[in-house]
N, C-alpha and C positions, 0 to 999 in steps of 0.2 A: 689629372687625378684618375687613377684606374687600378684595376687588379694588378697589372704589371708594375705600376708605381709602388703599390703597397708591398708586393713581393720583393722589390729592390731594396726596401728599407729593412728587411728582416736580416739580422746579423748572421754571420756564418755558423755560429754555434747552434743556431735554430734552423738549420737547413731543412730538417724534417718538416717544420712548419711551412716553409716556403713551398716544398713539394706537395704537402697536403693541401695547402691553399689552392694551388694550381689544379689539383685533382678534384677537390670537392666543389669548386666553383667553375673552373675552366673546362673540366671534362665531365660535367654533370649531365645525366640523362633526364633530369627533371624538366618539366615544361618551364619555359622562360619565366612565366609569372610566379610559379611556385619557387623557383630558384632565387630570383632577384628579390622577391618579397621576403624570403628567408634570410638572404644576405642583409637586406636593409634592416629588418627587425632585429636580427642578432647583432648587427653593428651598433644599433642604438642600445640594445641591452648590455653590450660589453662595456658601456660607459667610457669608451675610449674616443677622444676627439680625433686622434690620429687615424684610427681605423674608420670612423664615420666619415671624416673628410675625404678619405681616399676611395671608399666604396659607394658613398651616396650618389655621386654624379652618374656612375655607370648603372646603378640600380634604377635611378630616375629615368635614364634613357631607355631602359628595358622594360619599364612598367607603364601601364596606362595611368592617367592621373588618379583614377579611382583606386587602383591597386597600390599605388604609391602612398596614398592617404591611408588606406586600410592597413598596410604593413606598419606604418607609423602608429596607427591606432592599436594594433595588436601589441606592439612594444609598450605603449602607454598603459593600456588596461591590464596587461599582464604584470607590469611593474607593481601595480597596486594589488592585483589578485594574488600574485605569488607570495608577497609578504603576508597578506591577510590569511590565506589558506595554509601556508606553511606554518605560520604561528599557531593557528587553530589546531593543526595536526600535531605540532610538537608539544603543546601544553598537556600536562598530566591530567588536568580536569577536562574530560571529554564532554562535559555539559556545554562548553562553548560551541560545539558542533550542532547543538539544538537551537541555538539563538539565530535570529534573523540577521543576515549579513548587513542589510541596510545600505549597501553600496551600489551606486549606479554603474551598470556595465551593459547598457543597451546595445553597444556596438557589437557585442558577441552575437546577438540575435539578428542584427541587421548590419553587416559589415560593409555592404556596398560592392562586394566581390563574391565569387563562389565560396560557399561556406567551408568547403574542404580546404581551400587555400588559406583562409583565415585561421582555421583550426591548426593547420600545418605550421603557420607562423607562430601562433600562440604556443604550440607544443615546443618549438625550437627556443623561444624566449624562456619558457618554463625550465628548459634544460639548463640554460645559463644561470637562471635565478635559483635553481635547485629546489623547486617545489614538487615533491613527489605526488601530492594530491592532485595538482594541476596536470602533471605529466600523465598520470593514470586517466584522468578525465578526458583530456584531449586525445590521448592514444585510443581510448575506447570509441570516441566519436569517429575518429579516422578509420579504425578497423571496421566499424559498422557501416561506414560509407564505402567499404571495399578496398581501402588502401592497404597494400601489402606491407608486411613488416620490413622488407628490404627498402621500400620507399620511405617509410617512416624513419628508418635508421638514417637515411640521408639527412633528415632535418637535424638530428642531434650530432651527426658528423660535422655538418656545417657549423653548428653552434659551438662544438668543441674546438674546432680549428680557429674560428673567428675569435673566440674568447682567449685562446692561447696566444694568438698573434697580438691581440690587444694587450694582454699582460706583459708580453715580451717587449713590445715597442714602447709601452708606457714606462716600463722599468728602465729601458735604455735612455729614454728622454729624461727621466728623473736623475739617472746617474750622470748625464751630460751637463746638468745644471751646475 
């Protein structure tokens, strides 16, 4: 199970995805922890068993146990937060924004890895889950930490490609049934 194995599963009509997957993961300038934490968290967020099974072993091999756990935690907490905050934002009644969330999300304050990496992963997951409020919040934290826009864009490039590969391979699997 690996990036090459996943690329080999992509059909010819989606050749651009194969090339992009090789580019955003295989040729990334991101530090290994940022890269592979982003790959793992977005693979989880894609909800594709195929993509997760192919990318998880390589991510695990490239991450410390703490980073591996933190990347999974980013995907988990953002799955909750993205629904909650996206819904709050989309409701016409803005008074919901004044109510206490009342949801536990302690891992954001103490993720067990560098806060910038955790924010990066949370940002990438938020891109897949489409929560503008969370995207803005995580992007602001990253920018305040000195992360350049070009680096931040790498997170949502990875998210976009992983999600597209997931959608394509899951559709192919469904059509093959």
